C-alpha positions in Angstrom: 67.6 55.5 87.5 68.9 53.6 90.7 65.7 52.8 92.3 64.9 51.0 89.3 67.7 49.1 88.8 67.0 47.9 92.2 63.0 47.2 91.3 64.3 45.4 87.9 67.0 43.1 90.2 64.4 42.6 92.9 62.0 41.6 90.5 64.3 39.2 89.0 64.9 37.6 91.9 61.5 37.4 93.0 60.5 36.3 89.2 63.7 33.2 89.8 61.9 32.5 93.3 58.6 31.9 91.8 60.0 29.8 89.3 62.2 28.1 91.7 58.5 27.4 93.9 56.4 26.4 91.2 59.1 23.7 90.7 59.1 22.4 94.3 55.0 22.8 94.0 55.0 20.4 90.9 57.1 17.8 92.7 55.1 18.2 95.8 52.4 17.6 93.9 53.9 14.5 92.2 54.8 12.7 95.5 51.3 13.8 96.8 49.5 11.5 94.1 52.3 9.1 94.8 51.3 9.0 98.5 47.8 8.9 97.5 48.1 5.5 95.2 50.3 3.9 97.8 47.6 5.0 101.1 44.9 2.9 98.5 46.8 0.4 98.1 47.8 -0.2 101.6 44.4 0.0 102.5 43.3 -2.7 100.3 46.4 -4.8 101.6 44.8 -4.0 105.0 41.2 -5.0 104.2 42.5 -8.4 102.5 45.0 -9.2 105.6 41.9 -8.5 107.9 39.9 -10.6 105.6 42.8 -13.7 105.9 42.8 -13.0 109.7 39.4 -13.8 110.4 39.2 -16.7 107.8 42.2 -17.9 109.8 40.9 -17.1 113.2 37.5 -19.2 112.5 40.0 -22.5 110.7 43.1 -22.3 113.0 43.9 -22.6 117.0 44.2 -19.7 118.6 47.8 -18.4 120.3 47.6 -17.0 123.7 50.5 -16.4 126.4 50.1 -18.2 129.1 52.9 -17.6 131.9 54.8 -15.6 129.4 54.6 -18.5 127.0 53.0 -18.7 123.6 50.5 -21.8 123.5 47.6 -22.9 121.1 44.5 -23.3 122.5 42.8 -26.6 121.5 39.6 -25.4 120.4 36.4 -27.7 121.6 35.0 -29.7 118.8 31.1 -28.4 118.6 33.4 -24.8 118.6 35.5 -25.8 115.7 34.2 -25.8 111.8 36.7 -29.4 111.4 39.7 -30.7 112.2 41.7 -28.0 110.3 41.0 -25.8 113.4 43.7 -28.3 115.3 47.2 -28.0 115.3 49.4 -30.3 112.7 50.1 -32.8 115.4 47.1 -33.0 117.2 45.2 -33.7 113.6 47.8 -36.6 113.6 47.0 -38.6 116.5 43.3 -37.8 115.5 43.8 -40.0 112.1 46.2 -42.7 113.9 43.2 -43.1 116.2 41.0 -42.9 113.5 43.1 -45.8 111.4 43.1 -48.0 114.1 40.5 -50.8 114.5 39.2 -50.0 117.7 40.3 -48.3 121.1 44.2 -47.5 121.1 46.6 -47.2 124.4 48.8 -43.9 124.0 51.8 -46.7 123.4 50.2 -47.7 120.2 49.8 -44.5 119.0 53.3 -43.2 120.1 54.9 -46.0 118.6 52.7 -45.1 115.4 54.4 -41.7 115.8 57.7 -42.8 115.7 58.4 -41.9 119.8 60.3 -44.5 121.8 57.9 -46.1 123.6 60.0 -48.5 126.1 60.4 -45.1 127.9 57.3 -44.1 130.1 58.3 -40.4 130.3 58.3 -40.2 126.4 55.0 -40.9 126.3 53.8 -38.1 128.8 53.6 -35.5 126.8 51.4 -37.6 124.2 49.4 -38.7 126.9 48.6 -34.7 127.5 47.4 -34.2 124.0 45.7 -37.0 123.5 43.6 -36.6 127.2 43.3 -33.0 126.0 41.9 -34.1 122.6 39.3 -36.1 124.7 38.6 -33.3 127.2 37.4 -30.8 124.2 35.2 -33.8 122.5 37.7 -34.7 120.2 38.5 -38.2 121.2 36.9 -40.5 123.9 39.0 -41.7 126.7 37.4 -45.0 128.0 37.8 -45.7 131.7 40.5 -48.7 130.6 42.6 -45.3 129.7 42.4 -46.5 125.7 41.1 -43.9 123.5 38.5 -43.8 120.4 37.6 -41.4 118.0 34.3 -39.5 118.9 31.4 -40.0 116.1 
């Protein structure tokens, strides 16, 4: 008789365990379904980000590290789709030179940008940018040091 009680008790324990495991299995399946949905969403977002990055790469300047500092490379005019490939300050410089009646000096561009043109050192970073634009084919640097926009 004790054997029957033991079997009945053990069966009850196993039934309870089976019920608990069934409930856990249902919870696991729900969570797996949620993870599958999340994975699909992440894949779509990653694809979109990749597409956006490719589009941005074709238009935006490329950041690189030089001596541990992040710098933007100014693309050659022939490599870039348009002026949108240049950082904003370089686009401003191009616009100022384009709006000028003729060749412009760095000092004139500096004044347009609101730089203190009376201090020579304040214009050197601008001169460097304009020379870089000339080296990349966006501007033309004349022998007299003035700049024009390339047509």
